[in-house]
TIPANU-970520 format. One record per residue (C-alpha): x, y, z; residue in one letter. Coordinates in steps of 0.02 Angstrom, whole numbers, plus 50000, padded with zeros to 5 digits. Layout:
BEGIN
{xx:X; yy:Y; zz:Z; roba:A}
...
***
This chain:
BEGIN
{xx:46997; yy:41993; zz:49930; roba:M}
{xx:46856; yy:42054; zz:50037; roba:T}
{xx:46865; yy:42055; zz:50226; roba:T}
{xx:46776; yy:41887; zz:50222; roba:T}
{xx:46913; yy:41811; zz:50115; roba:G}
{xx:46799; yy:41806; zz:49963; roba:Q}
{xx:46882; yy:41866; zz:49800; roba:P}
{xx:46817; yy:42038; zz:49753; roba:I}
{xx:46761; yy:41976; zz:49582; roba:A}
{xx:46646; yy:41849; zz:49668; roba:D}
{xx:46584; yy:41967; zz:49803; roba:A}
{xx:46417; yy:42056; zz:49801; roba:N}
{xx:46455; yy:42208; zz:49690; roba:P}
{xx:46348; yy:42323; zz:49797; roba:A}
{xx:46445; yy:42272; zz:49952; roba:A}
{xx:46611; yy:42301; zz:49864; roba:V}
{xx:46560; yy:42477; zz:49817; roba:A}
{xx:46482; yy:42510; zz:49986; roba:G}
{xx:46313; yy:42542; zz:49902; roba:C}
{xx:46137; yy:42484; zz:49934; roba:G}
{xx:46034; yy:42375; zz:49818; roba:A}
{xx:45939; yy:42427; zz:49663; roba:G}
{xx:45970; yy:42472; zz:49481; roba:A}
{xx:46054; yy:42639; zz:49523; roba:D}
{xx:46166; yy:42549; zz:49646; roba:A}
{xx:46215; yy:42425; zz:49510; roba:D}
{xx:46266; yy:42568; zz:49395; roba:V}
{xx:46357; yy:42654; zz:49538; roba:A}
{xx:46445; yy:42492; zz:49582; roba:T}
{xx:46498; yy:42468; zz:49403; roba:G}
{xx:46566; yy:42646; zz:49394; roba:L}
{xx:46661; yy:42622; zz:49556; roba:V}
{xx:46734; yy:42458; zz:49493; roba:Q}
{xx:46778; yy:42536; zz:49325; roba:L}
{xx:46861; yy:42681; zz:49415; roba:T}
{xx:46966; yy:42556; zz:49512; roba:G}
{xx:47020; yy:42469; zz:49352; roba:L}
{xx:47066; yy:42634; zz:49267; roba:V}
{xx:47160; yy:42699; zz:49420; roba:Q}
{xx:47254; yy:42535; zz:49435; roba:G}
{xx:47311; yy:42542; zz:49254; roba:I}
{xx:47359; yy:42725; zz:49271; roba:Y}
{xx:47460; yy:42687; zz:49429; roba:A}
{xx:47550; yy:42537; zz:49352; roba:R}
{xx:47597; yy:42632; zz:49193; roba:V}
{xx:47651; yy:42782; zz:49297; roba:S}
{xx:47764; yy:42670; zz:49402; roba:E}
{xx:47842; yy:42593; zz:49245; roba:R}
{xx:47885; yy:42770; zz:49190; roba:H}
{xx:47955; yy:42816; zz:49362; roba:D}
{xx:47815; yy:42941; zz:49388; roba:L}
{xx:47682; yy:42960; zz:49521; roba:T}
{xx:47504; yy:42962; zz:49451; roba:P}
{xx:47494; yy:43149; zz:49492; roba:V}
{xx:47658; yy:43184; zz:49401; roba:Q}
{xx:47594; yy:43087; zz:49251; roba:A}
{xx:47432; yy:43186; zz:49253; roba:K}
{xx:47530; yy:43350; zz:49261; roba:L}
{xx:47634; yy:43299; zz:49110; roba:L}
{xx:47479; yy:43247; zz:49013; roba:C}
{xx:47392; yy:43412; zz:49054; roba:V}
{xx:47544; yy:43510; zz:48996; roba:L}
{xx:47546; yy:43413; zz:48832; roba:L}
{xx:47404; yy:43530; zz:48784; roba:G}
{xx:47519; yy:43680; zz:48802; roba:G}
{xx:47573; yy:43801; zz:48938; roba:P}
{xx:47457; yy:43823; zz:49086; roba:R}
{xx:47458; yy:43956; zz:49219; roba:G}
{xx:47503; yy:43901; zz:49394; roba:M}
{xx:47340; yy:43966; zz:49467; roba:A}
{xx:47244; yy:43875; zz:49330; roba:D}
{xx:47338; yy:43713; zz:49368; roba:L}
{xx:47306; yy:43729; zz:49555; roba:A}
{xx:47121; yy:43750; zz:49518; roba:N}
{xx:47122; yy:43606; zz:49393; roba:F}
{xx:47204; yy:43488; zz:49520; roba:F}
{xx:47096; yy:43554; zz:49661; roba:G}
{xx:47247; yy:43595; zz:49770; roba:V}
{xx:47320; yy:43747; zz:49853; roba:E}
{xx:47457; yy:43840; zz:49760; roba:K}
{xx:47586; yy:43777; zz:49886; roba:A}
{xx:47547; yy:43595; zz:49842; roba:A}
{xx:47560; yy:43632; zz:49657; roba:L}
{xx:47724; yy:43723; zz:49688; roba:T}
{xx:47793; yy:43564; zz:49767; roba:G}
{xx:47735; yy:43460; zz:49620; roba:L}
{xx:47816; yy:43582; zz:49498; roba:M}
{xx:47976; yy:43588; zz:49601; roba:D}
{xx:47993; yy:43399; zz:49584; roba:R}
{xx:47953; yy:43405; zz:49397; roba:A}
{xx:48083; yy:43541; zz:49371; roba:E}
{xx:48216; yy:43446; zz:49470; roba:R}
{xx:48187; yy:43298; zz:49354; roba:R}
{xx:48199; yy:43409; zz:49201; roba:G}
{xx:48021; yy:43372; zz:49146; roba:L}
{xx:47941; yy:43545; zz:49161; roba:A}
{xx:47986; yy:43726; zz:49191; roba:R}
{xx:47902; yy:43883; zz:49253; roba:R}
{xx:47918; yy:44046; zz:49161; roba:S}
{xx:47838; yy:44219; zz:49172; roba:P}
{xx:47673; yy:44246; zz:49084; roba:V}
{xx:47693; yy:44378; zz:48949; roba:P}
{xx:47603; yy:44536; zz:49001; roba:G}
{xx:47582; yy:44484; zz:49185; roba:D}
{xx:47744; yy:44496; zz:49281; roba:R}
{xx:47667; yy:44419; zz:49438; roba:R}
{xx:47603; yy:44260; zz:49354; roba:A}
{xx:47697; yy:44103; zz:49306; roba:L}
{xx:47656; yy:43970; zz:49179; roba:Q}
{xx:47712; yy:43790; zz:49172; roba:A}
{xx:47775; yy:43709; zz:49013; roba:T}
{xx:47854; yy:43544; zz:48969; roba:L}
{xx:48038; yy:43529; zz:48930; roba:T}
{xx:48089; yy:43421; zz:48782; roba:D}
{xx:48119; yy:43277; zz:48903; roba:A}
{xx:47950; yy:43308; zz:48984; roba:G}
{xx:47863; yy:43311; zz:48815; roba:H}
{xx:47944; yy:43145; zz:48770; roba:Q}
{xx:47898; yy:43069; zz:48939; roba:A}
{xx:47718; yy:43132; zz:48926; roba:A}
{xx:47697; yy:43071; zz:48748; roba:T}
{xx:47766; yy:42899; zz:48789; roba:T}
{xx:47663; yy:42884; zz:48949; roba:F}
{xx:47504; yy:42942; zz:48862; roba:H}
{xx:47525; yy:42818; zz:48720; roba:A}
{xx:47556; yy:42673; zz:48838; roba:E}
{xx:47414; yy:42713; zz:48958; roba:V}
{xx:47296; yy:42741; zz:48810; roba:S}
{xx:47341; yy:42570; zz:48739; roba:A}
{xx:47313; yy:42484; zz:48906; roba:E}
{xx:47149; yy:42575; zz:48937; roba:L}
{xx:47095; yy:42531; zz:48760; roba:G}
{xx:47114; yy:42347; zz:48804; roba:R}
{xx:46975; yy:42368; zz:48933; roba:L}
{xx:46854; yy:42393; zz:48788; roba:L}
{xx:46935; yy:42276; zz:48662; roba:S}
{xx:46812; yy:42134; zz:48696; roba:A}
{xx:46665; yy:42247; zz:48652; roba:L}
{xx:46591; yy:42249; zz:48478; roba:A}
{xx:46637; yy:42407; zz:48381; roba:P}
{xx:46461; yy:42478; zz:48396; roba:E}
{xx:46463; yy:42448; zz:48584; roba:D}
{xx:46631; yy:42538; zz:48599; roba:R}
{xx:46559; yy:42684; zz:48501; roba:E}
{xx:46404; yy:42689; zz:48610; roba:H}
{xx:46509; yy:42681; zz:48768; roba:F}
{xx:46620; yy:42822; zz:48705; roba:G}
{xx:46473; yy:42934; zz:48659; roba:R}
{xx:46386; yy:42902; zz:48824; roba:T}
{xx:46545; yy:42933; zz:48923; roba:M}
{xx:46578; yy:43098; zz:48832; roba:M}
{xx:46398; yy:43152; zz:48860; roba:E}
{xx:46418; yy:43124; zz:49048; roba:I}
{xx:46587; yy:43212; zz:49052; roba:I}
{xx:46524; yy:43361; zz:48951; roba:T}
{xx:46367; yy:43377; zz:49056; roba:R}
{xx:46472; yy:43378; zz:49215; roba:C}
{xx:46588; yy:43513; zz:49146; roba:G}
{xx:46749; yy:43415; zz:49153; roba:T}
{xx:46780; yy:43385; zz:48969; roba:A}
{xx:46948; yy:43475; zz:48974; roba:D}
{xx:47019; yy:43360; zz:49109; roba:R}
{xx:47123; yy:43208; zz:49065; roba:P}
***
């Protein structure tokens, strides 16, 4: 609901997104609304798996293999202390572990445990299925076009390696 009591779906999309009028605002509004849908799905699936969205993201990132702690802090855009807290919680739950980086005795890398790998794989499959339903009403060629356009934007912005 909006502050006027009007359902968000019926509200002026530009007002919902906090944007002005115009074609660019319509695209921006759509992207903001799509972001909300994706984040909502991600949060609901995370909760069903007893994970926070950030924990789920960490597990999905580590599905790709070990990552250095400094690299992860940079990836998440947080200070090392915040990442340390996230890793502490993941280790307490038996989902991930830190180990020395071969050849660099000062550096640590994060890896998934077997339980973490199972949790990440299950979470990823479920969230992928739910996100896929967002596009299920589109014709196959429209889904392909959306996918290509989305990857072009992601690649151009330099975030193709982020989940």
